[in-house]
matplotlib code that plots the C-alpha trace (Angstrom):
import matplotlib.pyplot as plt

x = [-7.7, -10.9, -12.8, -16.4, -16.2, -17.3, -20.1, -21.6, -21.3, -22.9, -25.8, -26.2, -26.2, -29.0, -31.0, -30.7, -31.5, -34.7, -35.5, -34.9, -37.4, -40.0, -39.5, -38.4, -34.7, -33.3, -29.9, -28.4, -25.4, -22.8, -19.9, -17.6, -19.5, -18.9, -15.3, -14.3, -15.1, -13.1, -15.5, -14.3, -15.3, -16.2, -12.6, -11.4, -14.4, -13.6, -9.8, -9.6, -12.3, -10.5, -7.3, -9.1, -10.2, -6.7, -7.4, -5.7, -8.5, -6.4, -6.8, -10.5, -13.1, -16.4, -16.3, -19.9, -18.8, -16.0, -18.6, -20.6, -17.5, -17.1, -20.8, -20.4, -17.3, -19.3, -22.1, -24.4, -23.8, -23.4, -22.6, -19.0, -19.8, -22.6, -20.2, -17.7, -20.3, -21.4, -17.7, -16.8, -19.9, -20.8, -17.8, -18.9, -18.1, -19.2, -21.0, -18.8, -19.1, -20.9, -23.4, -24.1, -24.6, -27.1, -29.0, -29.3, -30.7, -34.5, -34.5, -37.2, -35.9, -32.5, -31.5, -28.4, -26.6, -24.7, -25.3, -24.2, -26.4, -24.5, -27.3, -29.9, -27.5, -26.8, -30.5, -31.1, -28.3, -30.1, -33.3, -35.0, -37.1, -35.9, -38.2, -35.8, -36.7, -34.4, -37.0, -39.9, -42.5, -41.3, -42.4, -46.0, -45.7, -45.1, -43.2, -45.2, -43.8, -41.2, -39.7, -37.3, -37.4, -34.1, -34.3, -31.5, -32.0, -29.3, -30.1, -28.8, -26.0, -28.5, -29.7, -26.7, -28.2, -31.0, -28.6, -27.9, -24.3, -23.5, -24.1, -27.1, -28.9, -28.2, -29.5, -32.8, -33.2, -35.8, -37.9, -37.2, -37.1, -39.4, -41.1, -37.8, -37.3, -40.8, -40.3, -37.0, -38.4, -41.2, -38.7, -36.5, -39.5, -40.7, -37.4, -34.0, -31.3, -27.8, -25.6, -22.7, -20.0, -19.9, -16.9, -16.8, -15.7, -18.4, -20.2, -23.3, -23.8, -23.8, -26.2, -28.6, -28.7, -29.1, -32.6, -33.6, -34.9, -37.3, -39.1, -39.8, -37.7, -38.1, -36.1, -35.6, -32.1, -30.1, -26.6, -23.6, -20.4, -17.3, -13.6, -11.9, -9.8, -6.0, -4.0, -1.3, 1.1, 1.1, 1.5, -1.9, -3.6, -5.0, -6.5, -8.0, -9.5, -11.0, -12.5, -13.9, -15.4, -17.2, -18.5, -19.8, -21.6, -23.1, -24.6, -26.6, -28.7, -30.3, -30.5, -27.5, -25.2, -21.7, -19.8, -16.1, -14.1, -10.4, -10.6, -13.1, -12.8, -14.7, -17.9, -18.5, -17.5, -20.3, -22.8, -22.0, -22.7, -26.0, -26.9, -25.8, -27.7, -30.8, -30.6, -30.4, -34.0, -35.0, -35.2, -35.2, -36.9, -35.5, -37.0, -39.0, -40.6, -42.4, -41.9, -41.2, -39.0, -39.7, -42.2, -45.8, -47.1, -49.3, -46.4, -44.0, -46.3, -47.2, -43.5, -42.8, -46.1, -45.3, -41.7, -42.6, -45.3, -42.9, -40.3, -42.8, -43.6, -39.9, -40.4, -38.5, -39.4, -40.0, -38.8, -39.9, -39.9, -43.0, -40.9, -42.8, -44.4, -43.4, -44.1, -47.7, -46.9, -44.3, -46.8, -49.7, -47.7, -46.5, -50.0, -51.5, -49.1, -49.7, -53.5, -53.7, -52.2, -52.5, -51.7, -48.4, -47.2, -47.3, -47.8, -44.4, -43.0, -43.8, -42.0, -43.1, -41.4, -43.1, -40.9, -42.1, -43.1, -43.4, -41.5, -38.0, -34.7, -36.4, -33.1, -31.7, -34.9, -34.8, -31.2, -32.0, -35.0, -32.9, -30.2, -32.6, -34.6, -31.7, -29.9, -32.7, -32.1, -29.4, -30.5, -31.4, -33.3, -33.1, -35.7, -36.2, -35.0, -36.2, -38.2, -39.3, -37.2, -38.7, -38.9, -40.8, -37.9, -37.2, -34.0, -32.2, -33.5, -30.7, -32.5, -32.2, -28.5, -28.1, -29.9, -27.4, -24.5, -26.0, -26.8, -23.2, -21.9, -24.1, -23.0, -26.2, -26.1, -27.2, -29.4, -30.0, -32.5, -30.8, -33.5, -35.8, -33.5, -32.5, -30.5, -31.1, -29.3, -26.5, -26.0, -26.2, -23.2, -21.3, -21.5, -20.4, -17.3, -16.1, -18.1, -15.6, -16.3, -20.0, -20.2, -17.1, -17.3, -20.2, -19.1, -19.0, -22.7, -24.3, -22.5, -24.0, -27.4, -26.8, -25.7, -29.1, -30.9, -29.6, -31.1, -34.0, -35.1, -36.2, -39.8, -40.6, -41.5, -38.1, -36.3, -38.3, -37.3, -33.6, -34.1, -35.9, -33.1, -30.6, -32.9, -33.5, -29.8, -28.8, -31.5, -30.6]
y = [-88.0, -87.8, -84.7, -83.8, -81.4, -77.8, -78.2, -81.0, -78.9, -76.0, -78.3, -79.4, -75.8, -74.9, -77.9, -77.4, -73.7, -74.7, -77.1, -74.3, -72.1, -74.9, -75.6, -79.1, -79.1, -80.9, -81.5, -84.6, -83.8, -86.3, -86.3, -84.5, -81.3, -81.4, -82.5, -79.2, -77.3, -79.7, -82.5, -86.1, -88.5, -92.1, -93.3, -90.7, -91.3, -95.0, -94.8, -95.3, -98.0, -99.9, -99.7, -101.1, -104.0, -104.6, -103.3, -100.7, -98.3, -97.4, -101.0, -101.3, -100.8, -101.7, -99.0, -99.7, -103.3, -102.0, -100.2, -103.5, -105.4, -103.0, -103.5, -107.2, -107.2, -105.3, -107.8, -105.7, -102.4, -99.5, -97.0, -96.7, -95.6, -93.3, -91.6, -91.1, -89.4, -87.1, -86.3, -85.5, -83.6, -81.7, -79.3, -76.1, -75.4, -72.7, -73.7, -73.8, -71.8, -74.7, -74.8, -71.1, -71.4, -74.3, -72.5, -69.4, -71.3, -71.6, -75.3, -76.7, -80.2, -81.2, -84.8, -85.7, -88.7, -86.3, -86.0, -82.4, -79.3, -77.2, -77.3, -76.0, -73.3, -72.1, -72.0, -69.9, -67.5, -67.1, -66.1, -69.4, -71.6, -75.3, -78.1, -80.8, -84.5, -87.1, -89.3, -91.1, -89.4, -86.0, -86.9, -86.5, -83.0, -79.7, -76.7, -73.5, -71.1, -73.5, -72.9, -75.9, -79.5, -81.1, -84.9, -86.3, -89.9, -91.4, -89.3, -86.2, -85.4, -84.3, -88.0, -90.2, -93.3, -93.2, -92.7, -95.2, -96.3, -99.9, -102.6, -104.3, -101.0, -100.3, -103.7, -103.2, -99.6, -100.3, -102.0, -99.9, -96.5, -97.3, -93.9, -92.2, -94.6, -93.9, -90.1, -90.3, -92.4, -89.9, -87.0, -88.9, -89.3, -85.6, -83.7, -83.4, -84.2, -82.8, -85.1, -83.2, -84.3, -88.0, -89.9, -93.2, -95.0, -93.4, -96.3, -94.2, -93.8, -97.5, -98.3, -95.5, -96.3, -100.1, -99.3, -96.9, -98.5, -96.4, -98.9, -98.5, -97.6, -93.9, -92.4, -88.7, -87.5, -86.6, -85.3, -85.9, -83.8, -85.7, -85.2, -87.2, -90.0, -89.6, -92.6, -92.2, -94.1, -92.7, -96.2, -97.1, -94.2, -96.2, -98.7, -96.0, -94.3, -97.6, -98.3, -94.7, -95.2, -98.4, -96.6, -93.7, -96.1, -98.0, -94.8, -94.4, -97.4, -94.9, -92.1, -90.3, -88.5, -87.9, -84.7, -85.2, -82.1, -81.7, -80.2, -79.7, -75.9, -76.5, -77.4, -73.9, -72.4, -74.5, -73.6, -69.9, -70.2, -71.8, -69.1, -66.3, -67.8, -68.2, -64.8, -63.2, -64.4, -62.1, -58.3, -55.8, -52.5, -49.5, -46.0, -43.3, -40.2, -37.2, -35.6, -37.1, -34.5, -34.1, -36.9, -36.5, -38.7, -41.0, -41.6, -42.4, -44.8, -46.5, -47.0, -48.6, -50.7, -52.0, -52.7, -54.8, -56.6, -57.5, -58.8, -61.3, -62.3, -63.1, -65.6, -63.4, -62.7, -59.1, -57.8, -54.5, -52.6, -50.5, -47.3, -44.0, -43.0, -46.1, -49.1, -49.4, -49.4, -52.1, -54.3, -53.7, -54.4, -57.7, -58.7, -57.9, -60.3, -63.0, -62.8, -62.3, -65.8, -67.6, -71.0, -69.6, -67.3, -67.6, -65.3, -66.4, -64.2, -61.1, -60.5, -57.4, -56.2, -52.9, -50.9, -50.5, -46.9, -46.9, -48.2, -47.8, -48.1, -47.7, -47.0, -50.3, -52.1, -50.5, -51.5, -55.1, -55.0, -53.7, -56.3, -59.2, -58.0, -57.2, -60.5, -62.3, -60.7, -60.7, -57.6, -54.1, -51.5, -47.9, -45.2, -41.6, -41.3, -38.2, -37.3, -34.5, -33.7, -32.5, -29.0, -30.2, -29.5, -31.9, -33.8, -36.9, -40.1, -41.5, -44.8, -45.4, -44.7, -47.0, -49.8, -49.2, -49.7, -52.9, -54.2, -53.7, -55.3, -58.3, -58.8, -57.6, -56.1, -52.4, -51.0, -47.3, -45.7, -42.3, -40.8, -40.7, -38.2, -37.6, -40.4, -42.8, -40.3, -39.9, -43.7, -43.9, -41.5, -43.4, -46.8, -45.4, -43.8, -47.3, -49.9, -52.7, -52.4, -53.1, -55.2, -57.3, -60.2, -58.8, -55.2, -55.3, -55.9, -54.2, -50.8, -49.6, -50.4, -48.7, -45.6, -45.6, -45.6, -42.0, -40.6, -38.2, -37.9, -41.6, -42.5, -44.5, -47.7, -47.6, -47.2, -50.2, -52.2, -51.6, -52.5, -55.7, -56.7, -56.5, -58.5, -61.2, -61.6, -61.8, -64.4, -66.9]
z = [-92.4, -94.4, -93.6, -94.7, -97.7, -97.1, -99.6, -97.4, -94.3, -96.1, -97.1, -93.5, -92.2, -94.7, -93.8, -90.0, -90.3, -92.2, -89.3, -86.8, -88.7, -88.7, -85.0, -85.7, -84.5, -81.5, -79.8, -78.4, -76.2, -75.2, -72.7, -75.0, -74.5, -70.7, -71.0, -72.7, -69.5, -67.2, -66.4, -67.0, -69.7, -69.0, -69.3, -66.8, -64.5, -64.3, -64.1, -60.3, -60.4, -63.1, -61.0, -58.0, -60.3, -61.4, -64.9, -67.1, -68.3, -71.4, -72.6, -71.9, -74.7, -73.0, -70.3, -69.2, -68.5, -66.2, -64.1, -64.0, -62.8, -59.9, -59.0, -59.2, -57.0, -54.4, -54.4, -56.5, -54.6, -57.0, -54.3, -55.4, -58.9, -57.7, -55.3, -58.0, -60.2, -57.3, -56.6, -60.2, -61.4, -58.2, -58.8, -60.4, -64.0, -66.4, -69.6, -72.7, -75.8, -77.4, -74.5, -74.9, -78.7, -78.5, -75.7, -77.8, -80.8, -80.8, -80.0, -77.8, -77.2, -75.7, -75.0, -73.1, -71.5, -69.2, -65.5, -65.1, -65.2, -67.9, -70.5, -68.0, -66.8, -70.4, -71.0, -67.9, -68.9, -72.3, -70.4, -71.2, -69.0, -69.0, -68.0, -66.8, -67.0, -65.4, -63.7, -65.3, -63.0, -64.3, -67.9, -67.0, -65.6, -67.4, -65.9, -66.4, -69.0, -70.3, -73.7, -73.7, -72.4, -71.3, -71.2, -69.0, -69.9, -67.7, -64.6, -62.8, -60.5, -57.9, -57.6, -58.5, -56.9, -59.5, -62.4, -65.1, -64.4, -65.3, -67.9, -66.3, -66.1, -69.7, -70.7, -68.7, -69.8, -72.4, -69.7, -66.6, -68.4, -71.3, -71.3, -72.1, -75.0, -76.3, -76.0, -77.8, -80.6, -81.0, -81.3, -83.7, -86.0, -85.7, -85.2, -86.8, -84.2, -84.1, -82.0, -80.4, -77.9, -79.0, -80.2, -82.1, -78.9, -76.7, -75.0, -74.4, -78.2, -78.8, -75.9, -76.8, -80.5, -79.8, -78.4, -81.2, -84.3, -86.3, -88.5, -92.1, -95.1, -94.7, -91.8, -90.9, -91.5, -88.4, -88.1, -85.9, -85.7, -84.8, -84.8, -87.5, -86.1, -85.9, -84.9, -82.2, -84.6, -88.1, -89.4, -88.0, -89.7, -92.7, -90.3, -88.1, -91.1, -92.3, -88.9, -88.9, -92.4, -91.3, -88.2, -90.2, -92.5, -89.5, -88.1, -91.3, -90.2, -87.7, -90.3, -88.9, -91.3, -89.8, -90.4, -89.8, -88.7, -88.2, -84.7, -81.9, -82.5, -85.8, -83.8, -82.4, -85.8, -87.5, -84.7, -85.1, -88.8, -88.0, -85.5, -87.9, -90.8, -88.7, -87.1, -90.6, -91.1, -88.2, -88.8, -86.0, -86.7, -84.8, -85.0, -83.3, -84.8, -83.5, -86.8, -90.3, -91.9, -95.6, -95.5, -94.4, -91.7, -93.8, -96.4, -93.6, -91.8, -95.1, -95.9, -92.5, -92.7, -96.1, -95.3, -92.3, -94.3, -97.1, -94.6, -93.3, -96.9, -97.3, -94.4, -92.0, -88.4, -87.4, -84.0, -82.6, -79.3, -80.2, -80.9, -80.7, -84.0, -86.0, -83.8, -84.6, -88.4, -87.9, -86.0, -88.3, -91.4, -90.0, -88.9, -92.3, -93.9, -91.2, -91.1, -94.9, -95.4, -92.0, -93.6, -95.0, -92.3, -88.5, -85.5, -84.4, -87.1, -85.1, -81.8, -79.9, -76.7, -75.6, -73.3, -69.7, -69.0, -65.2, -62.3, -60.8, -62.8, -66.2, -67.9, -66.7, -67.8, -71.2, -71.7, -70.8, -73.2, -76.0, -75.4, -75.4, -78.4, -80.6, -79.8, -81.5, -84.9, -87.6, -89.5, -88.1, -90.1, -88.8, -89.8, -88.7, -85.1, -83.3, -80.2, -77.9, -74.9, -71.5, -72.8, -75.9, -78.2, -81.1, -80.5, -81.9, -80.4, -78.3, -77.9, -81.7, -81.5, -78.6, -80.5, -83.3, -80.9, -79.5, -83.0, -84.1, -80.9, -81.5, -85.1, -86.8, -90.3, -89.9, -92.7, -92.0, -94.3, -94.5, -96.6, -93.6, -91.9, -88.2, -86.4, -89.3, -91.6, -89.2, -89.0, -92.8, -93.0, -90.3, -91.9, -95.3, -93.7, -92.7, -94.6, -94.0, -90.3, -90.8, -94.0, -94.0, -96.4, -98.5, -98.8, -102.6, -103.2, -100.2, -100.1, -103.5, -102.1, -98.8, -100.7, -102.5, -99.1, -98.5, -101.6, -100.7, -104.3, -104.4, -103.9, -100.7, -102.7, -104.4, -101.0, -99.8, -102.8, -102.0, -98.3, -99.2, -101.7, -98.8, -96.4, -99.1, -100.0, -96.4, -95.5, -98.2]

ax = plt.figure().add_subplot(projection="3d")
ax.plot(x, y, z, "-o")
ax.set_aspect("equal")
plt.show()
């Protein structure tokens, strides 16, 4: 079994994270993604139909042709196959871990040959608005406030009679559904696709790719993650590997590089690495301040302002909830970097989520805001952390501590600047009591820098340099 070396997978992760940052990444989902949550694949879908035809589905290779034979036998009536799809895919299933991962990634374009609604459901759970296209007439309309488009090029379970089911429909696809082909060709030129849920025997992959020829010598590189072939009989393994090798080379005609993994569990592992690497390019600023301790107010705000500005200059995104006493400095610092070099930096690098101040159930709303904001990031910087209570007494800011708890639960790397005092200093002491809990895997290099962040004798610009060193190393 010839697996893709780790160095090539690492190169793919780096390249795909870069495409995520430049908003040029896309996903193409095959039947394998739905099979993991209990839905059938084409072979299982057509098992009863093959039996009705007097065929053994295990021996058939052109599965789309089997569907065509059934339509032929019924005088051109596809109702049997349509009913089978409605029956199999109308049953409720929860999105898989892979669905959840790709929905959380900042991808705006999803293509699929599946009839189920799992991608849309996963996007909805990630608080994203999906614009679903499974009919030609839907291509000309735009759903308001959408942040993702899901192209279901073979139809949807809600309308099985309009779905692409059998061979004649596949053969006429480029004529009858030409706008989908045009849209997909355009995306293949402008975006980097990751194909997931396909196997080498998947009939959909063959039929889809047969209509997709990007002309010219230069093709955009796309990627496909597949499980390495394992023969049922060990004696057939060399032949199976040779067949796989030829198929991998054939996919290169379409600019698709194949990553072979040992097990399907490797796919969510790779996606988690992509998500983690991407999120580490996003920095969440947590802090509130009524007073600034040993710092005067201008020094404190200049420190926060410059730190935010330099994070943007490192090509990171900055996320902030407009914390009292420091939020404006975070925002102004990021904007200074963005507007100072508008061709180099983008407004998308600043994400602001001001907390609602009026209305019912504010505590519940604040918790939801914190959860959603922090889940966007991979690094969390904590500064100061105090507020006035109802009696106008200075007390620790419990909101900053809550943001620390959420950050740790979401796998963010906490960077408390202990020298700023208050809750930030408390958090600094906590992480150093058990650094392996917070910095597992990179404890050796980060802990000495974290220790420096608690030194109150250091100048603000030196503290900032230490924080930026951490951000830069984590975001590589």
